C-alpha positions in Angstrom: -30.1 42.5 11.0 -32.4 39.6 10.2 -35.4 41.2 11.9 -34.8 44.5 10.0 -34.2 42.8 6.6 -30.7 44.3 6.5 -28.8 43.0 3.4 -25.9 40.6 4.2 -22.8 40.8 2.0 -21.6 37.5 0.5 -18.0 36.5 0.7 -17.5 35.4 -2.8 -19.2 38.1 -4.8 -20.3 41.7 -4.6 -23.9 40.6 -4.1 -25.8 40.8 -0.9 -28.9 38.9 0.3 -31.9 39.6 2.4 -32.7 36.6 4.6 -36.3 35.5 4.5 -36.0 32.2 6.3 -33.5 30.3 8.5 -33.3 26.5 8.4 -31.6 24.3 10.9 -31.1 20.5 10.4 -29.8 18.6 13.5 -27.2 15.9 12.9 -29.0 13.4 15.1 -32.4 14.2 13.5 -31.6 14.7 9.7 -35.3 14.2 8.8 -36.4 17.0 11.2 -36.2 20.5 9.6 -36.6 23.6 11.8 -37.8 26.5 9.7 -38.0 30.1 11.0 -39.4 33.0 9.1 -39.0 36.7 10.0 -41.6 36.9 12.8 -39.9 33.9 14.4 -36.2 35.0 14.1 -36.0 35.9 17.8 -36.3 32.1 18.6 -32.8 31.8 17.3 -31.6 33.2 20.6 -32.8 30.0 22.3 -32.0 27.6 19.4 -28.4 28.6 18.6 -26.8 27.5 21.8 -27.9 24.0 20.9 -26.4 24.0 17.4 -23.2 21.9 17.5 -20.6 20.5 15.0 -22.3 18.4 12.4 -25.6 20.4 12.5 -26.5 22.5 9.4 -27.7 26.0 9.5 -28.8 27.8 6.3 -29.9 31.4 5.6 -32.4 31.5 2.7 -33.2 34.5 0.6 -36.6 35.3 -0.9 -35.9 33.1 -3.9 -35.3 30.1 -1.7 -31.5 29.9 -2.3 -29.7 28.4 0.6 -26.5 29.9 2.1 -24.3 28.6 4.8 -23.2 31.0 7.5 -19.6 30.8 6.2 -20.8 32.4 2.9 -21.7 35.6 4.7 -18.9 38.2 4.7 -17.6 39.1 8.1 -18.1 42.8 7.9 -17.2 45.2 10.8 -20.8 45.0 11.9 -20.4 41.2 12.3 -17.1 41.4 14.1 -14.8 41.5 11.1 -12.0 44.1 10.4 -13.4 45.3 7.0 -11.4 46.5 4.0 -8.5 48.8 4.8 -8.8 48.2 8.6 -5.3 46.8 8.9 -3.7 49.9 7.4 -6.0 52.1 9.5 -4.8 50.4 12.7 -1.2 50.7 11.7 -1.6 54.4 11.0 -3.3 54.9 14.3 -0.6 53.0 16.2 2.2 55.0 14.5 0.5 58.3 15.1 0.0 57.4 18.8 3.6 56.4 19.3 4.8 59.6 17.6 2.6 61.6 19.9 3.9 59.7 23.0 7.5 60.4 22.0 6.8 64.0 21.3 5.2 64.4 24.8 8.3 62.8 26.4 10.3 65.5 24.7 13.7 63.8 24.5 15.3 60.6 23.2 14.6 57.5 25.2 16.0 54.1 25.9 13.5 51.6 24.6 13.1 48.1 26.0 11.4 45.7 23.5 11.4 42.0 24.5 15.1 40.9 24.4 16.3 44.2 22.8 17.4 47.5 24.3 17.5 50.5 21.9 19.1 53.7 23.2 18.5 57.2 21.9 15.1 56.5 20.3 13.7 59.8 19.0 10.9 58.9 16.7 8.8 56.4 14.7 8.3 56.2 10.9 6.0 54.3 8.6 7.7 51.8 6.2 6.1 52.3 2.8 5.3 49.6 0.2 4.7 46.0 1.3 7.8 44.7 3.1 7.5 42.7 6.4 8.2 45.8 8.5 5.2 48.2 8.9 7.0 50.8 11.0 10.4 51.4 12.7 11.6 53.3 15.7 14.3 55.8 14.8 17.6 57.1 16.2 18.6 60.6 14.9 15.9 60.1 12.2 17.3 56.7 11.0 15.3 53.4 11.5 16.9 51.1 14.0 14.1 48.9 15.4 11.9 47.2 12.7 8.4 46.1 13.7 5.8 44.0 11.9 2.4 45.1 13.3 -0.7 43.0 13.7 -4.0 44.4 14.9 -6.3 42.7 17.5 -5.5 40.7 20.6 -5.5 37.1 19.6 -4.4 34.7 16.9 -7.9 34.8 15.4 -7.4 38.5 14.7 -4.4 37.9 12.4 -5.2 37.6 8.7 -1.8 35.9 7.9 1.9 35.9 8.7 2.8 36.1 5.1 2.6 34.6 1.6 4.6 31.6 0.3 5.8 32.8 -3.2 8.9 34.5 -2.0 10.1 32.0 0.6 13.5 30.5 0.1 15.0 27.1 0.9 13.5 23.6 0.8 10.0 24.2 -0.5 9.1 20.6 -0.9 6.6 20.8 2.0 4.8 23.7 0.4 4.8 21.9 -3.0 3.2 18.8 -1.5 0.5 21.0 0.2 -0.3 22.8 -3.1 -0.4 19.5 -5.0 -2.8 18.1 -2.4 -5.0 21.2 -2.7 -5.1 21.0 -6.5 -6.4 17.4 -6.2 -9.3 18.7 -4.2 -10.3 21.9 -6.0 -10.0 23.6 -9.4 -11.6 26.9 -8.3 -12.5 28.0 -4.8 -15.7 29.7 -6.0 -17.4 26.3 -6.2 -16.8 25.1 -2.7 -17.4 26.4 0.8 -14.2 25.1 2.4 -10.5 26.1 2.9 -7.5 23.9 3.5 -4.7 23.9 6.1 -1.7 21.7 7.1 1.2 22.0 9.5 4.3 23.8 8.4 7.1 21.8 9.9 10.1 23.6 8.2 11.2 26.1 10.9 13.2 28.2 8.5 10.2 28.7 6.2 8.0 29.6 9.2 10.6 32.1 10.4 10.7 33.8 6.9 6.9 34.0 6.8 6.8 35.6 10.3 9.9 37.8 10.4 10.7 38.4 6.7 12.2 36.7 3.7 15.7 38.0 4.7 15.4 36.3 8.1 18.7 35.9 9.9 20.0 36.3 13.5 21.4 39.7 12.5 21.3 42.3 9.7 17.8 43.5 10.7 15.8 45.5 8.2 12.5 45.9 6.4 12.4 42.2 5.6 14.1 40.9 8.8 12.2 42.5 11.7 13.0 42.6 15.4 9.5 41.7 16.4 6.0 40.9 15.4 3.9 43.1 17.7 0.1 42.7 18.1 -2.2 45.3 19.6 -4.3 48.3 18.7 -2.9 50.4 21.6 0.8 50.3 21.9 2.0 52.2 25.0 5.4 53.5 26.0 5.5 52.7 29.7 8.1 54.3 32.0 10.4 51.9 33.9 12.7 52.5 36.9 15.8 53.4 34.9 16.2 57.1 34.0 14.5 58.0 30.8 13.8 54.4 29.9 10.5 53.0 28.6 9.2 49.6 27.6 6.6 48.9 24.9 3.4 47.3 26.0 1.3 45.2 23.6 -1.3 42.4 23.6 1.1 39.8 22.1 4.6 39.7 20.5 6.8 37.3 18.7 10.6 37.7 18.7 13.0 35.9 16.3 14.0 33.1 16.1 10.9 31.9 18.0 8.5 29.7 16.2 5.4 29.7 18.4 3.2 26.9 19.5 -0.5 26.8 20.4 -2.9 29.1 18.6 -0.1 31.1 17.1 1.6 28.1 15.5 2.3 28.9 11.8 0.5 26.6 9.4 -0.1 26.5 5.6 -3.5 27.7 4.4 -5.2 27.8 1.0 -8.5 29.7 0.8 -10.8 31.8 -1.4 -9.4 35.1 -2.7 -11.5 37.3 -4.9 -8.6 38.7 -6.9 -6.1 35.8 -6.9 -5.5 32.7 -8.9 -2.4 31.2 -7.4 -0.7 27.9 -8.5 -3.2 27.2 -11.2 -6.1 27.2 -8.7 -9.0 29.7 -9.4 -9.7 32.3 -6.8 -7.0 31.0 -4.5 -4.4 32.5 -2.2 -1.9 30.4 -0.2 -0.7 31.9 3.1 1.2 31.0 6.2 -1.3 31.8 9.0 -1.6 31.2 12.8 -3.4 27.9 13.5 -5.9 29.6 15.7 -7.0 32.0 13.0 -8.5 29.4 10.6 -10.2 26.8 12.9 -12.8 25.9 10.2 -10.1 24.8 7.7 -9.6 21.1 6.9 -6.6 19.1 5.8 -6.3 18.4 2.0 -4.5 15.2 2.8 -7.4 13.4 4.5 
């Protein structure tokens, strides 16, 4: 894209830039500036493996304006999902599961993590914006509620959920927002996002499984599972007319995961939001592994 002068979309505006020059400043040699112009861009292949934390890399347009790599939108061409991709994947998954059930030709017993659902005969989309994206049905009625995430890692997950509808002791969230407000007035003026641990297990469970989270009374805002994968397959098991759902990753309540799927608080740029008195801001609960570049607002 650099060699062909392909315009690169910016994250924080509808503008795009054509890169005329790349600049690299090494942390250990701040007075040494590496400049590459278009005929030299192929040298980046040999230089980039040596770029480490603390080094600075800038993309410069023809006017000489400097942009960090994080200011470039992660479009599908650059490995991102793109606008509407999540809905697209959900529809593809629902269509695929419906086709698989139709090909089986009769109601099945479905194994999903700790659950067993007899007489499953279909799958339906859940409209609107509840926690559940789709549900498996019995005699046409929803019985197994699923929140779907695309991709195959925590990095692929945009968020578990927002914070505005969470119920209970919100003091931890209030402290996080207060700390962020001390750092930033409007996210358009900085190239950083903030994150902090979410220690309240009940708030984490609401964000992951729905605001009506409980050990029973499952529904559109209290799902049976968070299932990740772009290809969900009904696999035959030994029992007669019994299938299990295969996926890349899944979370089942009341589990609060650790590792890269650990739920954390995150505040970052949003083109169309101004939450909690902060310009261009959206506060989410996200997997820790999805926002590795974020920093704590408390330090």
